[in-house]
C-alpha positions in Angstrom: -17.0 -83.0 4.4 -18.9 -79.9 3.5 -21.3 -79.1 0.6 -19.3 -77.3 -2.2 -22.4 -75.1 -2.9 -23.4 -73.7 0.5 -20.7 -75.1 2.8 -23.1 -77.0 5.1 -21.9 -80.2 6.7 -22.4 -83.3 4.4 -22.7 -86.7 6.0 -20.9 -89.7 4.5 -24.2 -91.4 3.7 -26.2 -88.3 2.7 -27.3 -88.4 -0.9 -28.0 -84.7 -1.0 -27.3 -81.5 1.0 -29.8 -81.1 3.7 -29.4 -77.3 3.6 -29.6 -76.4 -0.1 -30.8 -79.7 -1.6 -28.0 -80.2 -4.1 -27.6 -83.9 -4.8 -24.3 -85.7 -4.2 -24.2 -86.7 -7.9 -24.2 -83.0 -8.8 -21.3 -82.2 -6.6 -18.6 -84.0 -8.7 -16.7 -87.2 -8.5 -15.0 -86.3 -5.2 -18.4 -86.4 -3.5 -19.4 -89.8 -4.9 -17.2 -92.1 -2.7 -14.9 -93.0 -5.6 -12.0 -94.1 -3.3 -8.5 -93.0 -2.6 -6.6 -90.6 -4.8 -9.3 -90.4 -7.5 -9.4 -86.6 -7.3 -6.0 -85.2 -6.5 -6.4 -82.2 -8.7 -7.2 -78.6 -7.8 -10.8 -77.6 -7.6 -13.2 -79.2 -5.2 -11.3 -81.3 -2.6 -11.8 -85.0 -2.6 -13.1 -87.4 0.1 -10.4 -89.5 1.8 -7.8 -88.3 -0.7 -4.2 -87.3 0.0 -3.0 -83.9 -0.7 -6.3 -82.6 -2.0 -6.7 -78.9 -2.5 -9.8 -76.8 -2.9 -12.2 -74.5 -1.3 -14.0 -77.2 0.5 -11.3 -79.9 0.8 -12.3 -82.3 3.6 -12.8 -85.7 4.8 -10.2 -88.0 6.3 -7.4 -86.8 4.0 -4.0 -85.7 5.1 -2.8 -82.2 4.4 -6.1 -80.9 3.0 -6.2 -77.2 2.3 -9.2 -75.0 1.7 -11.6 -72.5 3.0 -13.8 -75.1 4.5 -11.4 -78.0 4.9 -12.4 -80.2 7.8 -12.8 -83.7 9.1 -10.3 -85.8 11.1 -7.3 -85.0 8.9 -3.9 -84.0 10.1 -2.6 -80.6 9.3 -5.8 -79.3 7.7 -5.8 -75.6 7.0 -8.7 -73.3 6.2 -10.8 -70.5 7.4 -13.5 -72.9 8.5 -11.5 -76.0 9.2 -12.8 -78.1 12.1 -9.8 -79.2 14.1 -9.6 -82.6 15.8 -6.8 -84.2 17.7 -3.6 -83.7 15.8 -4.9 -80.8 13.8 -2.8 -77.8 13.2 -3.2 -75.0 15.8 -1.5 -71.6 15.7 0.4 -70.5 18.8 1.0 -66.9 19.8 4.7 -66.2 20.3 5.6 -65.0 23.7 6.3 -61.3 23.9 7.5 -58.9 26.6 4.8 -56.4 27.7 5.5 -52.8 26.7 5.4 -51.6 30.3 8.1 -54.1 31.2 10.3 -53.0 28.3 9.9 -49.4 29.3 10.8 -50.3 32.9 14.0 -52.1 31.8 15.0 -49.2 29.5 14.5 -46.7 32.3 16.6 -48.9 34.7 19.4 -49.2 32.1 19.4 -45.4 31.6 19.6 -44.7 35.3 22.6 -47.1 35.7 24.4 -45.5 32.8 23.8 -42.0 34.1 25.0 -43.0 37.5 28.2 -44.5 36.1 28.8 -41.4 34.0 28.1 -39.1 36.9 30.5 -41.0 39.1 33.2 -40.9 36.4 32.8 -37.1 36.0 32.9 -36.5 39.7 35.9 -38.9 40.2 38.0 -37.3 37.5 37.2 -33.7 38.5 40.1 -31.6 39.9 40.2 -31.2 43.7 42.0 -28.4 45.5 43.4 -29.2 49.0 45.1 -27.0 51.6 48.1 -28.8 53.3 49.3 -26.6 56.1 51.2 -23.8 54.4 50.6 -24.9 50.8 47.7 -25.4 48.4 47.7 -28.0 45.6 45.1 -29.1 43.0 44.9 -32.8 42.4 43.8 -34.1 38.9 41.3 -36.4 40.5 39.2 -36.8 43.7 41.4 -38.3 46.5 41.0 -39.2 50.1 43.4 -38.5 53.0 45.3 -41.6 54.2 46.6 -42.3 57.7 49.9 -43.8 56.7 52.4 -44.0 53.8 55.6 -45.9 52.9 57.2 -42.4 52.2 56.7 -41.2 55.8 59.7 -39.7 57.6 60.1 -39.3 61.4 62.4 -36.4 60.8 59.8 -34.4 58.8 57.9 -31.6 60.5 54.7 -32.6 58.6 53.8 -35.6 56.5 50.4 -35.8 54.7 49.2 -38.5 52.3 46.3 -38.6 49.8 45.3 -41.4 47.4 42.6 -43.1 45.4 42.7 -46.3 43.3 44.7 -44.7 40.4 47.1 -42.2 42.1 48.6 -41.0 45.3 50.3 -37.9 46.7 52.6 -37.5 49.7 53.7 -34.1 51.2 56.7 -33.9 53.5 58.1 -30.6 55.0 61.5 -30.2 56.6 63.1 -27.3 58.6 66.3 -26.2 56.8 67.0 -23.1 58.9 70.1 -24.7 60.4 71.7 -25.2 57.0 71.3 -21.5 56.0 71.1 -22.3 52.3 71.7 -19.4 50.0 70.2 -19.0 46.5 73.1 -20.8 44.8 73.2 -23.6 47.4 69.9 -25.3 46.4 71.3 -26.9 43.3 74.2 -28.2 45.3 71.9 -29.6 47.9 69.8 -31.4 45.2 73.0 -32.9 43.7 73.7 -34.3 47.1 70.1 -35.2 48.1 69.0 -37.2 45.1 71.9 -39.8 45.2 71.3 -40.1 48.9 67.5 -40.7 48.4 68.3 -43.2 45.6 70.6 -45.2 47.9 68.2 -44.9 50.9 65.2 -46.2 48.9 67.2 -49.0 47.3 67.9 -50.4 50.8 64.6 -49.5 52.4 62.8 -52.8 53.2 59.4 -51.1 53.1 59.9 -49.9 49.5 59.7 -53.0 47.3 60.9 -53.3 43.8 62.6 -49.9 43.8 64.1 -48.9 40.4 65.3 -45.4 39.5 64.2 -44.2 36.1 65.9 -40.8 35.7 66.6 -37.4 37.3 65.3 -34.2 35.7 66.2 -30.9 37.5 64.5 -31.1 40.9 62.6 -34.2 39.9 63.6 -37.8 40.4 61.4 -40.5 38.9 61.4 -44.1 39.9 59.3 -47.3 40.1 58.3 -49.3 43.2 55.9 -52.1 44.2 53.2 -51.9 46.9 50.3 -54.3 47.6 51.4 -56.4 44.5 50.9 -53.4 42.3 53.7 -51.7 40.3 53.7 -47.9 40.6 55.4 -45.0 38.8 56.5 -42.1 41.0 57.5 -38.5 40.1 59.3 -37.1 43.2 60.0 -33.4 43.4 62.1 -31.4 46.0 61.4 -27.7 46.4 62.6 -24.9 48.7 60.6 -22.1 50.1 62.1 -19.8 52.8 63.8 -21.9 55.5 61.8 -25.0 54.5 62.4 -27.9 52.2 59.4 -29.7 50.7 59.5 -33.2 49.2 56.5 -34.3 47.1 55.8 -37.8 45.9 53.2 -38.1 43.1 52.6 -41.7 42.0 50.2 -43.7 39.8 49.8 -47.2 38.5 52.7 -48.0 36.2 50.3 -49.0 33.4 49.0 -45.4 33.4 52.4 -43.7 33.6 52.0 -41.9 30.2 48.5 -40.7 31.2 49.6 -39.2 34.5 53.0 -37.6 33.6 51.3 -34.5 32.2 48.7 -34.5 35.0 51.5 -34.6 37.7 53.3 -31.7 35.9 50.1 -29.6 36.0 49.5 -30.6 39.6 53.0 -29.5 40.6 52.6 -26.2 38.8 49.4 -25.6 40.8 51.3 -25.6 44.2 51.1 -22.3 46.0 52.9 -21.4 49.2 51.2 -19.4 51.9 53.1 -16.1 52.5 
């Protein structure tokens, strides 16, 4: 308990404040040992009372509030409260240091920039020279050592692919057939049904299903490595050579790559 006049400690048996000399009788009923709950009003806090409020609420009460509330109470609050066991104490909430936050933010930015840079590079066009032709792929691709569209009768077979698409180039010598300008369409009308039948019975080409035939293009579906693919095959003639191209992509991305394959085929240039 503290003196209500000067705030100095006031003993339970002190008849007056040893600091300012104010007598206990002058301090009000709450300082005259009047018992429990005698002074539960607002003003000068009571001794041993419950729920006393005031500037100097103290003693052994519970939940005393005041600027100088003290004693052995539980949950005493005040600017000068003396805390004993069970008294209320403020705890600082844990916080992340600013330097650590900045470090985390920089790391996230680096990761995002790296992913964005990879996507831009991956989806950038790539021009490749294949013997006597040049073609521009819609994405970055890598050369492959084998393909299910290989043919031992072809002069040259080259394959490129990435995780989304693939491309196969096959070249055949047609000089023995001596095809004229008007014979190419006749050859296509013969070749596509032949290719359709051959791929339907080829054990290496799983899940083959023809979609349609448009001019010198035949489009179909097939399965490889448990993945369904869409393929746009094109047959073209240049000089005494016949070229077969296979451009394929994941079946789920068919609509996305149809226009890309058309643009890729338009980019093909033959060396003179």
